N, C-alpha and C positions, 0 to 999 in steps of 0.2 A: 429594569436592571440598575439604573442610576440610584433609585431608592434603596435597592438591596445593598449596593456598594456603600452608600452613606450609612445605612443602618448597621452594616458590618463594621464600619470604622468606629462608630459610636459604641456598639455593643462589645466589640472585641478589643478595642484599643482604650476606650475610656473605662478603666477598671474601677473608677470611683466617680459617682455623680456629684460633682462639686465644682465650685468656681476654681479654676486653676490658680494655685498659689504654691510657692515653694517654701515649705516650713523648715526651720532649723531642726537639726537632729544631733544627737550626741555623736553619731558616725558622720564622716565626711560625705558630702553629696556631690554627685556629678549630674549636670543637667544638659540636655540637648534640646534646643528649640528648632523645630522643623517648620519653616515658613514657605507656604505656597505662593510663588510669584508668577504663576502661569497666566496666560492671557484671560482666563476665565475669572480672574480676581482683579478688581479695580485697583488702580494705583493708590487711591486714597485709602482703601482698606489695608493695603500693604503697609503704608506709612503709619496707620493707626495701630496695626499689630506690632510694629517695631517700637512704638512708644509704650505699648502695654508691656512688651518684653523688658524695656528699660525700667519701668516702675516695679515690675515683679522682681527683677534682680536686685534693685535697691532695697526692697523690703525683705527678701529672702536671703540675700547674700550667700549663694551657693559656693562651695569650695572650688568647683571646676565647672566651666561652661563652654559649650560649643554651639555655634550658630550655623544652621544648615538651610540655606535657601534652595528651593528645588522647583523644577518644572518637568521637562523631559529628562534632564540630568540633575545632578546636585553637586554642591561644593560645601566645604567645611571651613569655617572661620573661627578664630579664637577671640575676636573682638567685635563688639556691636557696630563700631564705626565701619569696619570692613563689610559687614552685612548691609549697612545702609548704602554703601558705595558699589555694591555688586553690579556688574554689567549684565544686561539681558539682550537676547537676540530672538528673532521670530523662529529661527530654526538653525540647524547645523550649517546650512549654506551661507547664512548671514553672520556667522560667528567669527569675529576678528580676534578672539582670544579665549579666555576661560569664562565665557559668558554662560548664563543660564538660558537654555532654550525654552522659550515660552509656548511653543506650539503644542505641548502635551503636558499632562499631569501624571507623574509616576511617583506615587507615595511609597511604593515598595523600595525603590532605589534610595529614597531619603532615609527610610527606617534602617536600611542596611548600612548606610554611612554612619548613622548615629550609633549603631551597635558596635561598629569598629572604632569609635572615637570616645567612648566612655572611659573615664579614668579607672584604672584597676583598684580594687579594694575600696570602692566607694558605693554608696547607695545610688542606684541609677534611676533618674527621672527623665521621661521623654514627654515633651509638650508639642502636640501636633496642631498646627494652625493652618486650616485648609477649608475650601468650600466643598470638598469631598467629590469633586468632579473627576474621578480617576479614569483615565482612558489609555493608560499604558501600565504594564506591570500588574501585579495583584497583591495588594497589601495583606490579604489573608495568608499568603505564603510565609509571612514573617511572624505569625502569632506564636508558633511553638518556640522560636528563638527568643522572643520577648519573655515568654513564660519561663523558659529554662534559665535565662539570665536574671530573672527576678526584677524585670524592669517595670516600674509603675508608669502608666501612661495616662496623660491628660489631653483633652482636646479643647480647642477654642475654635468653634465654627465661624467661617466667613460667609457672607452673602455672596452668591454668584453674581457675576458682573451684569448679566442681562436676564431679565425675567421672561423674555420671549425666545429663549435659546432653543435651537433644534440641533441634535447631535446624533452621531452613530455610535452605538455602544459595542456592537459585536457583529461578526459575520459567522453564521452557523452553517456548516456543511460537513460532509465526510472528509476526514483527514487524508484519504487516499481515493483517487478516482482513476478511471481508465480513459485514455485518449480517445477522442471522437465518440465517446459514449455520453448520453445526456445524464446530468446529475442536478440535484436540487441545491439551491443556495437560499439562505434566509438572512436578510439584512435587518438587524434590530435598530430601529430609529426611536430616539426619545425626544418628545416635544413637551415644552412646558405649557403650550397653549393649543387650542384647536386651530389648525391651519392646513395648508397644502404644501407639497414639496415635490421636487424632481429628484429621484433616486437613481443613481447610475452604478453599474457593476462593470469593472474593467480588469483586464490583464495586460499590463504594459500599455501600449497605444491602442489595443483592441478593445472595443466596447462589447461586452458580453450581454448586456441588457440594460434597458433604461425604462423607467416608469414614472408617470405622473400620478401621485397618490394623495388622498386626503389623510390628514393626521389627526388623531385624537390627543388630548392631553395625557401624557404618560407614554407607555411602551407601544410601539407599532412594529409588527413583524411583516416585512415586505418580501414576498417569495419571488424567486427567479428560477427558471429552468434554462440551463446552458450546457455547453460542452467546450472542450479545449482541443486544439489541433494535436497532431501526432508529435508529441515531444515527451521525453522522459525526464524525471527529476523534480526538484522543488520549483513550485510556481507561486508567484505572489498575486493574490486577488486583492483588489482595492475597491472599496465602496465609497461613494460620495453623495451627500445630500445637500440640496440647495432649496432654500425657502425664502419667499419675499419678506417674511417677518423677521428672519434671522440676521442679526448684525455681527455675530461673532463666528468667524470661520475656522477658528483654531481646532474645533472638535468635530468638524464636518466630514472628516475622512477617517477611514479605518482600514487597516491592512491585515491580511491573514495568509499564511503560507500553507499550501497543501502539496501533496506528492502526486504527480501524474505518472501513471504507468503507460508506456507507449503500446503500440499494437503488439499483440503476441508475436514473438519472433520464431520463425520456423526454419530449421536447416533441412533442406530437402536434397537427398542423395538418390539419384535415379540410375538404375543399372542399364537402362536403355535411354541415353540422352535425347534421342530423337523424339521420344514420347513425353519428355519432362514438361513441355509447355502446357499440356492439357491440365494436369493436376495443379501446376503452378498458377495458372490463370484462375482456377476455381478457388484456390486458397486466397488469392489477392481480392477476389470479389467478396469473399466472406470476411475481409478485414484483417487478414494476417500479413505481416511483413515477411517476405519469403527470400531466403538466400539459397540458390541452387548451386551445388558443387559436385564435381566428379568424386568418386570414392577416394582417389589418391590424394585429394585436397582436404579431406576430413581432418579437423584438428586432432593432434595426438596428445592433447592435455585437457583434463577436465575443466580447468579454469577457462580455457577458450570456449569450450562447449557451453559453459555456464551462461554465456551471453545469449543463449537461445532458450526459449521456453519448451520447445519440443524438437526432436530430431526424427526425421522420417527416412528409413532405409527401404527403398522400393526395388525389390528383385536385384539386389546387389550380390554378386558372387562372393563367396567366402574368400577366394584368392585375391580379391580386390582390396581387402583391408588387412593391414599388418597387425601383429600382436599388440603393439603399443596403442594403436588406434582403438582396438577393441577394449583394452584395459581402461583407456580414458573414457570411453562410452559407458562402460559398466560403472565406473566411479561417478560419472555424471548422473546416472539414473539412480544408483543405489544410495549414494552418500549426499548428493546435492539436490535430489528430488526432481531431476529433469524428466520431461516427458519423452517417451520413446514409442514409435510405431514401426513395426516391421511388416512390410507387405511382401510376403514370400511369393515366389514364382519358379518357373523352370530353371532360371539362372541361379537363384539363391539356394534352391533345393538340389541342384545338380551336384555332380561329383560324389565324393565319398562322404555322404551324410550331411552335406551343406555345413551348417554351423554347429554340428554335433561336437560336444566336448570342448566348446569355446567359452570365453567370457560372456559372449552375447547369449548363448543358450542358458547360462546360469542366471541371467536376470529376467528371463522370460518364463511364462507359465506353461511353456510347451517344450518338447524335446524334438531333436532332429534324428531321424534314422535313415540310413541309406536304403534305397529300394533294393530288395532282394530279387535277383533274376528268377523268372518262373522255371521251375524244374519240370521238364517234359515227362509224361507218364506213358508207359506202354502197357496195355491191358489185353490179355488173351483169354477168351472164353472157350472152355472145353465143353462140347455139347454131345450128349449121348443120343445117337440116332438109331439105336438097335430096335428090334421089333417090339420090345417091352415098353418103349416110349412112344408108341403110336397113338393116334387119336388125340383127345383133348390134352393129354399130358405133354405131348410134343409142342402143341400150339402155345401152351402156357410157358414152357421152357424157352421157346424162341422169343417171346415177348420179354422174358426176364433177361435174356442175353442182350436185347436191344436197349434196355433201360440205362445202363451206364454211359451210353453215348451222350446223354443230356448233361452229364457232370464233367465231361472232358473238354479241354480246349481244342481248337482246330489243329494246333501243332502237335497235340498228343497222338499216339498211335494206338490202333485198335485192330484186333483180328479174332476170328472164330475158327477153332479146330473142331471138326465133327468126327465121330468114330462110330463104327459098329464092329465088324471083324477087323477093319483097318481104319487108320485116321486119314483125314484129308483137310485142306484149308477151305472151309466154306466161305470165309471172308479173309483174304490175305492180309497180313500185318501191314498196315499203311496208315497215313494221316487220317484223323477222324473225319475231316470234311469229305474225303473220298469214301471212307468206310460207311458213312451214313447213307450214301447213295446205293451201296451194295446190300446193306442190312435190310 
């Protein structure tokens, strides 16, 4: 990665392969010198660069000049004397004033300052003096602005301070993870030599993983498997490398922010509170964060409900929820994408159609209909017993009269009237369960 960054700086910023020199032009020229004063650059090299700037100015005599020393931050000066006298600090905690923080190299912030300080209506020239060891910001983000403002860029490479340096270039992982779920992290370590190192991954004071690893010269990808406790929001991961051969600690740490999604939050509303503990315990075992409320306490605004991933209504009577609560629930599901589970039962289905013609019915793939009471049936069979129906014909007729009993409910009524010259009740009209015994 370090090689890629350096190549990108040279390829994208050095628009002309030449010894940096500021040539006079008919148009006025504005020059910005960007000088890397981070810990990775030796003080002697910084002083040599300042002398080179002085010589270049004397020969080129630009119309407008700005001097921008940088490390983690940057400052802008209008005189070379102020550049030579710039204060430095190892980091923000050691900064007693407007010092340059040497604990990192942020070329992007230096280029941004240069673009803001060029003189208007001048030809723009940017001279970048650095070892290319960028470990904050991303200079490639500035390329389009440099092109759009017609800035010609020159580079003057500096040697890195230590030839045995070991550094962390990046932390690669998913930008979003779930709490208490394992996820992979890859720490990219660059070494200039073959050596060994201790690599540690942390979150705050908690060590998420540590490894003793051999390093090859170049890029080394160190994998970790870890997880984070139940917390939601932005979390800072920090990786650190320590090697016995490394004498420069300024680039041994790297931080990356990721988003942690907490346990799925369930709002559980149970129509039978005495039974709630069973399902609640099951949900907790499966890794859900459960809030159990009575129906009367269900939030009546979609914004409050949006704090939950899913709402469970378990056999809650229609009369237990008011209209505003049901409207909020419908908005939560339909407009905010909230999850909704309705476990129907005798209580929720009771009454006049349960949730029929309500906001809850409109967001469900089912409809509620009231149970219709069974209408009792009275059936009377009229049976001819005259002489013409004797023999097999009468036996067949009798079986045909008995058949409807199989289709009637016990509460229905059944009777048989027989006739020849007169009629009589062969089976009196009565409930089917009694009639079956007589038939």
